[in-house]
ZATOR-897085 format. One line per field, with one value per residue: x, y, z negated of N, C-alpha, C in turn; residue number from 1. Coordinates in Angstrom, 3 decimals. Example, Ala and Ser with C-alpha at 12.3 -4.5 7.8 and 13.67 -1.06 7.14 Angstrom:
<rs>
nu: [13.190|12.850]
nv: [-5.690|-2.250]
nw: [-7.800|-7.080]
cau: [12.300|13.670]
cav: [-4.500|-1.060]
caw: [-7.800|-7.140]
cu: [13.200|12.900]
cv: [-3.300|0.030]
cw: [-7.800|-7.870]
seq: [1|2]
</rs>
This chain:
<rs>
nu: [64.964|67.550|70.052|71.672|74.715|76.412|79.704|82.735|82.516|83.325|85.334|86.709|88.979|88.217|88.713|89.824|89.623|87.394|86.386|83.480|81.770|79.385|78.073|76.587|74.236|73.040|72.222|71.437|72.552|74.009|72.073|70.888|70.567|72.419|72.157|73.416|72.489|72.061|71.461|70.789|70.272|67.382|67.348|66.169|66.236|68.842|69.769|72.818|74.578|74.441|74.565|74.426|73.402|75.534|77.554|77.759|76.416|76.293|75.110|75.233|74.770|74.679|76.053|78.123|79.482|82.425|83.887|83.125|83.106|81.395|81.447|81.521|81.957|81.033|81.785|82.538|80.256|79.844|79.505|81.111|81.803|83.790|85.005|86.256|88.025|86.458|83.844|82.596|79.807|79.202|78.772|76.870|74.551|75.207|73.568|73.090|71.168|68.996|67.796|65.670|66.251|68.548|68.306|67.186|65.446|64.376|62.082|62.188|63.782|64.125|65.325|67.137|70.148|71.450|73.035|75.957|77.922|79.253|81.476|82.639|85.080|85.751]
nv: [68.005|70.390|71.591|74.669|76.436|79.407|80.860|82.802|85.512|88.996|91.901|93.987|95.897|98.186|96.893|94.582|90.994|88.256|84.961|83.267|80.565|77.977|75.613|72.435|70.196|66.860|64.212|64.679|66.882|67.238|67.248|69.646|72.982|75.888|79.106|82.442|85.225|88.666|91.087|94.300|96.951|98.787|98.027|95.811|92.196|90.874|89.166|87.407|85.313|82.055|78.454|75.440|71.998|70.338|72.067|72.845|74.984|78.482|81.512|85.075|88.190|91.350|93.292|92.045|90.529|89.289|89.935|88.316|84.803|81.803|78.515|74.927|72.086|69.037|66.753|67.709|68.832|71.608|74.980|77.704|81.227|83.264|86.410|89.149|92.294|93.970|96.269|99.155|99.178|96.511|95.724|93.869|91.424|88.159|85.417|81.930|79.669|76.934|75.264|73.385|73.630|75.619|79.080|82.543|84.031|84.838|83.514|81.075|79.502|77.238|76.427|78.151|79.659|81.246|83.438|85.538|88.251|90.732|93.328|96.132|98.456|101.861]
nw: [-109.983|-110.447|-112.582|-113.089|-113.688|-113.936|-113.649|-114.061|-113.712|-114.432|-115.308|-112.891|-110.901|-108.224|-104.979|-105.851|-106.585|-107.263|-108.219|-108.249|-109.819|-109.444|-111.207|-111.151|-112.617|-112.360|-110.193|-107.629|-106.495|-104.105|-102.163|-101.982|-100.707|-101.618|-102.953|-103.468|-105.362|-106.351|-108.897|-110.249|-112.659|-111.869|-109.257|-106.703|-106.640|-104.730|-101.819|-101.343|-100.349|-98.782|-98.622|-96.797|-97.559|-96.910|-96.395|-93.799|-92.688|-93.195|-94.616|-94.790|-96.455|-94.800|-96.170|-97.480|-95.706|-94.283|-96.515|-98.655|-99.369|-99.192|-100.482|-100.975|-103.139|-103.132|-104.467|-106.897|-107.751|-107.400|-106.357|-104.814|-104.883|-103.312|-103.787|-102.289|-101.848|-103.498|-104.331|-106.113|-105.802|-105.711|-108.237|-110.479|-111.825|-111.026|-109.663|-109.106|-107.082|-106.198|-103.291|-101.054|-98.394|-96.479|-97.010|-97.329|-98.836|-102.125|-103.008|-101.791|-103.292|-106.006|-108.450|-110.861|-112.097|-115.114|-114.676|-114.086|-115.115|-113.028|-112.832|-111.230|-111.281|-110.413]
cau: [65.425|68.970|70.363|72.812|75.401|77.395|80.853|83.752|82.330|84.222|85.605|87.797|89.077|87.855|89.744|90.229|88.925|86.892|85.749|82.391|81.450|78.019|78.191|75.270|74.057|72.047|72.824|70.964|73.090|74.463|70.952|70.344|71.254|72.644|72.264|73.818|71.740|72.524|70.529|71.299|69.171|66.795|67.396|65.561|67.156|69.384|70.455|74.244|75.109|73.852|75.282|73.600|73.750|76.832|78.507|77.840|75.836|76.399|74.499|75.740|74.200|75.571|76.848|79.265|80.085|83.837|84.550|82.765|83.058|80.734|81.908|81.044|82.655|79.979|82.376|82.608|78.945|80.111|79.533|81.954|81.661|85.030|84.680|87.450|87.799|85.269|83.482|81.727|78.419|79.026|78.474|75.552|74.510|75.152|72.904|72.963|69.865|68.947|66.647|65.715|66.882|69.238|67.339|67.663|64.444|64.340|60.922|62.508|64.653|63.324|66.083|68.014|71.019|71.248|73.766|77.231|78.061|80.414|81.581|83.743|85.345|86.321]
cav: [69.308|70.532|72.693|75.431|77.322|80.247|81.337|83.475|86.948|89.783|93.278|94.069|97.193|98.211|96.286|93.313|89.756|87.330|83.765|82.763|79.146|77.554|74.196|71.818|68.872|66.120|63.378|65.039|68.199|67.351|67.314|70.997|74.205|76.784|80.514|83.429|86.473|89.588|92.135|95.309|97.802|99.705|97.473|94.497|91.078|90.959|87.992|87.609|84.274|80.734|77.377|74.251|70.903|69.746|73.125|73.053|76.283|79.519|82.810|86.168|89.519|92.234|94.097|91.283|89.776|89.608|90.113|87.193|83.489|80.768|77.168|73.957|70.819|68.167|65.790|68.384|69.449|73.031|75.930|78.844|82.471|84.038|87.811|89.967|93.712|94.347|97.682|99.445|98.814|95.067|95.493|93.257|90.057|87.229|84.164|80.942|79.022|75.757|75.140|72.173|73.990|76.908|80.154|83.822|84.665|84.269|82.637|79.763|78.812|76.771|76.313|79.313|79.761|82.426|84.553|85.981|89.683|91.227|94.777|96.632|99.839|102.663]
caw: [-110.426|-110.696|-113.497|-112.561|-114.632|-113.275|-114.412|-113.267|-113.650|-115.267|-114.935|-111.927|-110.224|-106.801|-104.142|-106.429|-106.211|-108.267|-107.685|-109.066|-109.687|-109.772|-111.520|-111.208|-113.201|-111.602|-109.158|-106.306|-106.143|-102.719|-101.243|-102.075|-100.318|-102.752|-102.610|-104.474|-105.364|-107.378|-109.280|-111.179|-113.135|-110.910|-107.900|-106.522|-106.434|-103.374|-101.289|-101.106|-99.461|-98.975|-97.955|-96.648|-98.464|-96.551|-96.086|-92.363|-92.343|-94.216|-94.319|-95.610|-96.310|-94.042|-97.099|-98.002|-94.611|-94.099|-97.822|-99.519|-98.740|-99.984|-100.166|-101.971|-103.324|-103.653|-105.400|-108.185|-108.024|-107.612|-105.252|-105.130|-104.142|-103.359|-103.518|-102.074|-101.521|-104.245|-104.383|-107.274|-105.509|-105.907|-109.647|-110.645|-112.342|-109.901|-109.998|-108.038|-107.056|-105.334|-102.400|-100.234|-97.122|-96.558|-96.907|-97.826|-99.690|-103.480|-103.180|-101.234|-104.231|-107.124|-109.697|-111.000|-113.253|-115.955|-114.109|-114.625|-114.849|-112.287|-112.928|-110.422|-111.651|-109.318]
cu: [66.922|69.154|71.661|73.384|76.484|78.539|81.775|83.591|83.313|84.335|86.820|87.806|88.652|89.027|90.207|89.351|88.440|86.365|84.706|82.185|80.008|78.085|76.809|75.315|72.960|72.677|72.438|71.504|73.406|73.328|70.341|71.218|71.377|72.793|72.777|72.989|72.346|71.444|71.187|70.146|68.688|66.797|66.710|66.644|67.559|70.068|71.919|74.773|74.408|74.636|74.391|74.144|75.133|77.880|78.587|77.282|75.993|75.720|75.118|74.899|75.198|76.519|78.085|80.007|81.525|84.600|84.313|82.747|82.406|81.240|81.381|81.934|81.649|80.526|82.469|81.291|79.062|80.080|80.313|81.559|82.949|84.707|85.965|87.061|86.550|85.110|82.622|80.265|78.162|78.716|77.043|75.701|74.318|74.581|72.961|71.631|69.879|67.667|66.792|66.397|67.537|68.249|67.949|66.668|64.439|63.200|61.150|63.336|63.903|64.042|67.101|68.910|70.744|71.992|75.076|77.452|79.363|80.385|82.826|83.918|86.027|87.675]
cv: [69.277|71.728|73.345|76.349|78.081|80.610|82.101|84.972|87.673|91.197|93.306|95.459|97.073|97.719|94.936|92.153|89.010|86.095|83.283|81.274|78.910|76.045|73.601|70.488|68.168|65.410|63.795|66.372|68.296|67.253|68.708|72.017|75.093|78.210|81.330|84.688|87.374|90.607|93.043|96.215|98.756|99.212|96.124|93.435|91.030|89.652|88.333|86.603|82.955|79.712|76.151|73.105|70.316|70.788|73.473|74.385|77.238|80.789|83.845|87.418|90.393|92.987|93.369|90.521|90.239|89.806|88.925|85.901|82.498|79.410|76.213|72.727|69.870|67.105|66.372|69.048|70.955|73.794|77.152|80.066|83.255|85.458|88.616|91.401|94.238|95.851|97.934|99.054|97.312|94.733|95.004|91.975|89.132|85.896|83.217|80.220|77.909|75.737|73.868|72.420|75.353|78.023|81.433|84.512|84.034|83.283|81.248|78.911|78.462|76.738|77.445|79.168|81.061|83.645|84.841|87.422|89.960|92.750|95.226|98.112|100.573|103.223]
cw: [-110.660|-111.617|-113.066|-113.637|-113.877|-114.227|-113.474|-113.160|-114.555|-114.762|-114.010|-111.300|-108.770|-105.965|-104.632|-105.985|-107.448|-107.535|-108.679|-108.788|-110.110|-109.955|-111.730|-111.934|-112.428|-110.430|-107.761|-105.830|-104.664|-101.701|-101.199|-101.368|-101.554|-102.252|-103.786|-104.260|-106.430|-107.675|-110.290|-111.559|-112.051|-109.485|-107.861|-106.372|-104.965|-102.992|-101.007|-100.081|-99.754|-98.161|-97.906|-97.499|-98.162|-96.213|-94.617|-91.897|-93.510|-93.712|-95.263|-95.397|-95.567|-94.964|-97.610|-96.916|-94.386|-95.395|-98.739|-98.705|-99.685|-99.522|-101.230|-101.975|-103.954|-104.612|-106.808|-108.555|-108.240|-106.290|-105.718|-104.298|-104.338|-102.923|-103.447|-101.744|-102.218|-104.325|-105.619|-107.027|-105.546|-107.366|-109.811|-111.457|-111.151|-110.381|-108.812|-108.181|-106.019|-104.516|-101.572|-98.901|-97.260|-96.237|-97.460|-98.755|-101.071|-103.672|-102.590|-102.190|-105.501|-108.458|-109.744|-112.228|-113.999|-115.446|-114.804|-114.184|-114.091|-112.359|-112.184|-110.745|-110.494|-109.696]
seq: [1|2|3|4|5|6|7|8|9|10|11|12|13|14|15|16|17|18|19|20|21|22|23|24|25|26|27|28|29|30|31|32|33|34|35|36|37|38|39|40|41|42|43|44|45|46|47|48|49|50|51|52|53|54|55|56|57|58|59|60|61|62|63|64|65|66|67|68|69|70|71|72|73|74|75|76|77|78|79|80|81|82|83|84|85|86|87|88|89|90|91|92|93|94|95|96|97|98|99|100|101|102|103|104|105|106|107|108|109|110|111|112|113|114|115|116|117|118|119|120|121|122]
</rs>
């Protein structure tokens, strides 16, 4: 099992940027794919991006493609989500999660962080 803690959320104006971090504990972090998901009141949990264990493969939701970039530093046990050109509809709680293989469905992920709030004002 790996434990995950997100940070970096906050309030930003539309068009601005934020970088989220997902810090992991556990010696096996670099054997896991990591995904970012988001959820907001009245909406289902939505896939945002995912990265394979070595960073060689990445997936993005169409809604964030070209604006968000996922990356990882296994030496620091951390995965990042760089979010640019933010829109009010990006407002949500963002959570990271770990899986054995890169995936996009929440049910494929076993370990979840508590989340960090991102609010984008218009």
